[in-house]
MARDORO-740290 format. One record per residue: residue in three letters; x, y, z of N, C-alpha, C in turn; residue number from 1. Coordinates in steps of 0.02 Angstrom, whole numbers, plus 50000, padded with zeros to 5 digits. Each point is the difference from the previous one (the first is absolute). Layout:
[kenu ALA,[X,Y,Z],[X,Y,Z],[X,Y,Z],NUM]
...
# end
This chain:
[kenu MET,[50043,49941,50000],[49957,50059,50000],[50045,50062,50000],1]
[kenu ASP,[49987,50044,49953],[50041,50061,49997],[49971,50053,50047],2]
[kenu ILE,[50037,50054,50008],[49982,50053,50048],[49934,50033,49983],3]
[kenu GLY,[49984,50005,49935],[49937,50030,49979],[49940,49959,50022],4]
[kenu GLN,[50005,49934,49993],[49946,49956,50021],[49992,50001,50076],5]
[kenu TYR,[50056,50001,50035],[49999,50002,50073],[49968,50065,50024],6]
[kenu GLU,[50018,50055,49967],[49972,50065,50017],[49925,50000,49987],7]
[kenu GLN,[49979,49971,49944],[49929,49997,49984],[49961,49958,50051],8]
[kenu GLN,[50031,49947,50024],[49968,49959,50051],[49993,50040,50065],9]
[kenu LEU,[50050,50040,50017],[49995,50042,50060],[49943,50050,49994],10]
[kenu ILE,[49991,50029,49941],[49946,50047,49989],[49932,49966,50008],11]
[kenu THR,[49995,49940,49972],[49938,49961,50005],[49984,49984,50073],12]
[kenu ILE,[50050,49979,50037],[49990,49984,50071],[49980,50063,50039],13]
[kenu ALA,[50030,50057,49983],[49983,50063,50034],[49926,50016,49990],14]
[kenu LYS,[49975,49993,49939],[49930,50014,49986],[49955,49951,50038],15]
[kenu GLU,[50019,49936,50003],[49962,49950,50037],[49998,50018,50074],16]
[kenu LEU,[50057,50018,50028],[50004,50018,50071],[49955,50059,50016],17]
[kenu ILE,[50002,50051,49959],[49959,50059,50012],[49926,49982,49999],18]
[kenu ALA,[49979,49962,49949],[49930,49979,49996],[49981,49957,50060],19]
[kenu TYR,[50044,49955,50019],[49987,49956,50057],[49991,50040,50064],20]
[kenu LEU,[50044,50047,50012],[49998,50039,50062],[49938,50046,50002],21]
[kenu ILE,[49980,50026,49942],[49940,50041,49997],[49939,49957,50017],22]
[kenu LYS,[49998,49940,49973],[49945,49954,50016],[50000,49982,50074],23]
[kenu ALA,[50059,49999,50030],[50006,49984,50071],[49979,50059,50045],24]
[kenu GLY,[49988,50058,49970],[49977,50057,50040],[50047,50059,50003],25]
[kenu ALA,[50057,49994,49968],[50048,50056,50001],[49977,50054,49951],26]
[kenu SER,[50016,50061,50015],[49987,50054,49952],[50048,49991,49942],27]
[kenu LYS,[49984,50033,49945],[50043,49994,49941],[50071,50022,50016],28]
[kenu GLU,[50006,50055,50036],[50066,50026,50018],[50039,49953,50045],29]
[kenu ASP,[49965,49972,50050],[50032,49952,50045],[50023,49937,49962],30]
[kenu ALA,[49958,49977,49954],[50017,49941,49961],[50062,50014,49957],31]
[kenu GLN,[50001,50059,49968],[50058,50017,49959],[50063,50007,50042],32]
[kenu ASP,[49993,50032,50058],[50058,50008,50044],[50026,49932,50024],33]
[kenu THR,[49955,49956,50019],[50019,49934,50025],[50035,49961,49945],34]
[kenu SER,[49973,50003,49939],[50031,49965,49944],[50069,50028,49986],35]
[kenu GLN,[50006,50066,50003],[50065,50031,49989],[50050,49981,50055],36]
[kenu GLU,[49977,49996,50061],[50044,49980,50055],[50026,49929,49990],37]
[kenu ALA,[49958,49957,49973],[50022,49931,49986],[50056,50000,49948],38]
[kenu PHE,[49993,50043,49949],[50053,50004,49950],[50064,50030,50027],39]
[kenu VAL,[49992,50050,50043],[50059,50030,50032],[50036,49947,50042],40]
[kenu LYS,[49962,49960,50035],[50029,49946,50041],[50038,49951,49955],41]
[kenu LEU,[49971,49984,49942],[50034,49956,49953],[50066,50030,49977],42]
[kenu LEU,[50000,50064,49986],[50062,50034,49979],[50051,50004,50057],43]
[kenu GLU,[49976,50015,50060],[50045,50007,50057],[50034,49934,50017],44]
[kenu THR,[49964,49946,49994],[50029,49935,50017],[50042,49972,49944],45]
[kenu GLU,[49997,50033,49942],[50039,49980,49941],[49988,49927,49982],46]
[kenu LEU,[49936,49979,50006],[49981,49933,49981],[49986,49996,49926],47]
[kenu VAL,[50020,49946,49970],[49980,49984,49932],[49965,49933,50004],48]
[kenu LEU,[49934,50004,50005],[49960,49940,50009],[49980,49972,49933],49]
[kenu SER,[49993,49935,49997],[49976,49968,49940],[49927,50019,49991],50]
[kenu PRO,[49975,50001,49938],[49932,50021,49987],[49947,49961,50039],51]
[kenu ASP,[50012,49936,50014],[49951,49961,50037],[49997,50018,50074],52]
[kenu LYS,[50052,50031,50027],[50001,50019,50070],[49986,50075,50011],53]
[kenu LEU,[50004,50038,49947],[49994,50073,50004],[49931,50021,50025],54]
[kenu ARG,[49946,49973,49971],[49932,50019,50018],[49987,49985,50074],55]
[kenu ALA,[50017,49941,50023],[49988,49982,50070],[50037,50046,50047],56]
[kenu TRP,[50062,50016,49984],[50041,50043,50042],[49969,50070,50003],57]
[kenu MET,[49980,50026,49943],[49972,50067,49997],[49934,50004,50040],58]
[kenu TYR,[49958,49949,49991],[49937,49998,50038],[50013,49998,50075],59]
[kenu ARG,[50047,49958,50020],[50015,49993,50071],[50023,50066,50030],60]
[kenu VAL,[50044,50034,49965],[50025,50065,50025],[49944,50052,50001],61]
[kenu ALA,[49961,50003,49947],[49946,50049,49996],[49947,49988,50053],62]
[kenu ILE,[49982,49937,50011],[49950,49985,50051],[50025,50019,50069],63]
[kenu THR,[50062,49985,50014],[50029,50019,50065],[50000,50075,50009],64]
[kenu ARG,[50019,50036,49948],[50001,50073,50004],[49929,50028,50009],65]
[kenu TYR,[49951,49969,49966],[49931,50023,50006],[49974,49986,50071],66]
[kenu TYR,[50015,49942,50029],[49981,49985,50069],[50026,50055,50046],67]
[kenu ASN,[50063,50017,49992],[50031,50052,50043],[49965,50067,49991],68]
[kenu LEU,[49985,50018,49937],[49966,50063,49987],[49930,49998,50030],69]
[kenu TYR,[49965,49945,49992],[49933,49993,50027],[50000,50007,50076],70]
[kenu LYS,[50046,49965,50033],[50004,50003,50073],[50018,50070,50024],71]
[kenu ARG,[50045,50034,49964],[50019,50068,50018],[49940,50047,49993],72]
[kenu LYS,[49964,49994,49946],[49941,50043,49990],[49947,49985,50053],73]
[kenu LYS,[49992,49936,50017],[49951,49982,50050],[50018,50031,50067],74]
[kenu ARG,[50064,49998,50018],[50023,50032,50063],[49987,50075,49998],75]
[kenu TYR,[50014,50032,49943],[49988,50071,49995],[49926,50016,50008],76]
[kenu LEU,[49958,49959,49970],[49928,50011,50007],[49977,49993,50072],77]
[kenu GLU,[50031,49955,50037],[49982,49992,50070],[50025,50058,50042],78]
[kenu LEU,[50058,50028,49981],[50030,50053,50040],[49968,50068,49986],79]
[kenu ILE,[49985,50015,49938],[49974,50066,49983],[49939,49994,49953],80]
[kenu PRO,[49945,49972,50025],[49941,49990,49957],[49969,50065,49975],81]
[kenu GLU,[50008,50054,50037],[49969,50063,49977],[50038,50031,49941],82]
[kenu ILE,[50061,49980,49988],[50039,50029,49945],[49996,49957,49937],83]
[kenu ILE,[50005,49935,50009],[50000,49955,49943],[49935,49961,49999],84]
[kenu SER,[49962,50005,49948],[49938,49963,49996],[50010,49936,49960],85]
[kenu LYS,[49959,49951,50013],[50007,49936,49965],[49985,50006,49926],86]
[kenu SER,[49965,50052,49979],[49984,50008,49929],[50063,50011,49958],87]
[kenu GLN,[50055,50020,50031],[50062,50012,49963],[50039,49935,49989],88]
[kenu TRP,[49977,49945,50028],[50037,49937,49994],[49999,49973,49929],89]
[kenu SER,[49947,50012,49964],[49993,49968,49935],[49960,50044,49953],90]
[kenu ASP,[50019,49999,49937],[49963,50037,49949],[49946,49956,49969],91]
[kenu ILE,[49996,49938,50020],[49953,49953,49969],[49933,50005,50034],92]
[kenu ILE,[49948,50007,49960],[49932,49999,50025],[49966,49940,49968],93]
[kenu LEU,[49984,49950,50040],[49971,49939,49974],[49925,49999,50015],94]
[kenu PRO,[49960,49972,49954],[49929,49994,50014],[49989,49952,50058],95]
[kenu ASP,[49948,50013,50039],[49986,49958,50057],[49966,49936,49978],96]
[kenu SER,[50031,49944,50016],[49970,49935,49986],[50020,49954,50058],97]
[kenu GLY,[49968,49943,50004],[50014,49954,50054],[50073,49978,50001],98]
[kenu LEU,[50027,49985,49941],[50069,49977,49996],[50049,50056,50019],99]
[kenu ILE,[49988,50059,49974],[50045,50057,50015],[50000,50013,50075],100]
[kenu THR,[49940,50000,50030],[49995,50011,50073],[50036,49945,50038],101]
[kenu ALA,[49991,49938,49978],[50032,49943,50033],[50076,50005,49994],102]
[kenu LEU,[50024,50018,49941],[50073,50007,49990],[50028,50055,50046],103]
[kenu GLY,[49960,50052,50011],[50022,50054,50044],[50007,49980,50072],104]
[kenu LYS,[49968,49945,50020],[50004,49976,50069],[50061,49956,50012],105]
[kenu LEU,[50032,49980,49947],[50059,49956,50007],[50060,50040,50025],106]
[kenu GLU,[50047,49965,50031],[50064,50031,50019],[50038,50016,49935],107]
[kenu LEU,[50047,50046,50005],[50039,50021,49941],[50034,49940,49968],108]
[kenu GLU,[50032,49957,50039],[50036,49943,49973],[49953,49953,49963],109]
[kenu GLU,[49940,49992,50027],[49950,49956,49968],[49977,50029,49934],110]
[kenu SER,[49988,50065,49999],[49979,50033,49938],[50054,49994,49946],111]
[kenu LEU,[50062,50009,50020],[50054,49996,49952],[50007,49929,49972],112]
[kenu LEU,[49989,49950,50041],[50004,49931,49978],[49944,49986,49949],113]
[kenu ILE,[49940,50022,50014],[49944,49991,49954],[50014,50036,49934],114]
[kenu LEU,[50027,50060,50003],[50016,50037,49939],[50053,49964,49959],115]
[kenu MET,[50051,49974,50034],[50052,49963,49964],[49971,49941,49962],116]
[kenu ARG,[49957,49963,50034],[49973,49939,49971],[49949,50013,49945],117]
[kenu TYR,[49953,50045,50012],[49944,50007,49954],[50005,50061,49954],118]
[kenu GLU,[50031,50053,50021],[50007,50058,49957],[50063,49995,49957],119]
[kenu GLN,[50056,49985,50032],[50063,49993,49964],[50007,49932,49967],120]
[kenu GLU,[49957,49953,50020],[49999,49932,49974],[50067,49965,50008],121]
[kenu LEU,[50031,50011,50058],[50062,49965,50015],[49983,49930,50024],122]
[kenu SER,[50043,49953,49984],[49990,49931,50023],[50017,49994,50074],123]
[kenu VAL,[49977,49946,50029],[50016,49987,50071],[50075,49997,50009],124]
[kenu ARG,[50034,49970,49953],[50073,49995,50004],[50033,50070,49998],125]
[kenu GLN,[49977,50042,49954],[50028,50068,49995],[49988,50039,50065],126]
[kenu ILE,[49941,49993,50027],[49984,50035,50063],[50045,49974,50056],127]
[kenu SER,[50011,49935,50001],[50043,49971,50053],[50071,50027,49996],128]
[kenu VAL,[50024,50010,49939],[50067,50028,49991],[50002,50073,50023],129]
[kenu ILE,[49949,50038,49981],[49998,50071,50017],[49997,50009,50076],130]
[kenu LEU,[49956,49961,50033],[49990,50008,50072],[50049,49958,50042],131]
[kenu GLU,[50039,49959,49966],[50049,49957,50033],[49967,49954,50051],132]
[kenu ILE,[49945,49969,49979],[49965,49949,50040],[49987,49940,49956],133]
[kenu SER,[49980,49945,50030],[49988,49939,49961],[49936,50007,49959],134]
[kenu GLU,[49996,49958,49948],[49940,50000,49958],[49939,49978,50041],135]
[kenu SER,[50009,49953,50045],[49943,49978,50040],[49976,50056,50047],136]
[kenu ALA,[50046,50041,50023],[49980,50057,50043],[49959,50050,49959],137]
[kenu VAL,[50020,50011,49937],[49962,50045,49956],[49929,49973,49990],138]
[kenu LYS,[49996,49935,49985],[49934,49969,49989],[49957,50005,50062],139]
[kenu THR,[50029,49987,50058],[49963,50004,50062],[49975,50070,50013],140]
[kenu ARG,[50043,50050,49991],[49980,50069,50011],[49944,50021,49952],141]
[kenu LEU,[50007,49981,49937],[49948,50016,49951],[49933,49968,50019],142]
[kenu PHE,[50002,49938,50022],[49940,49965,50021],[49966,50037,50058],143]
[kenu ARG,[50039,50019,50049],[49973,50035,50059],[49972,50069,49981],144]
[kenu ILE,[50035,50034,49956],[49978,50067,49979],[49934,49995,49962],145]
[kenu ARG,[49995,49951,49956],[49937,49990,49963],[49943,49985,50048],146]
[kenu GLY,[50014,49962,50053],[49950,49986,50051],[49978,50064,50035],147]
[kenu LYS,[50048,50043,50016],[49984,50064,50032],[49956,50042,49954],148]
[kenu LEU,[50019,50003,49936],[49962,50039,49952],[49928,49975,49996],149]
[kenu LYS,[49992,49934,49997],[49934,49970,49997],[49959,50020,50062],150]
[kenu GLN,[50032,49997,50058],[49966,50018,50062],[49980,50074,50000],151]
[kenu PHE,[50045,50044,49978],[49985,50072,49998],[49941,50014,49953],152]
[kenu ILE,[50000,49967,49943],[49946,50011,49951],[49934,49974,50027],153]
[kenu GLU,[50000,49943,50033],[49939,49972,50028],[49972,50043,50057],154]
[kenu GLU,[50043,50034,50036],[49977,50043,50054],[49963,50061,49975],155]
[kenu GLU,[50013,50021,49939],[49967,50059,49973],[49933,49987,49969],156]
# end
């Protein structure tokens, strides 16, 4: 693979990461910043990853950075609620439906796992590589999350 193809793959992954993070609830700016931070990390570590490992590494770094950003914003909201309103968290306005409401009740990690599997259409194996857990753990978590979603929808 020449440098042009590698660079094109990086651009494709960046677009995927941004879309993924926006679906996970990040604002467009936060998603772009997080994606950019993942690339900066790649440059700083001077890694040259093979194409089959590049996507998983980038997702892992971006998800970790997004968790940190999410937790930091959550702390800020708890500390100064009169200054920062929750409406600034996301530019996405979704129609109200049973599934959307149920997804909103999930923990952040659960929502991200559902998005990886069903929105990004990543395989169980790819998710296990990204999250550094076993395939059976991914399957178990997905099973439990689907059960939670079913319960949330039935309650409404």
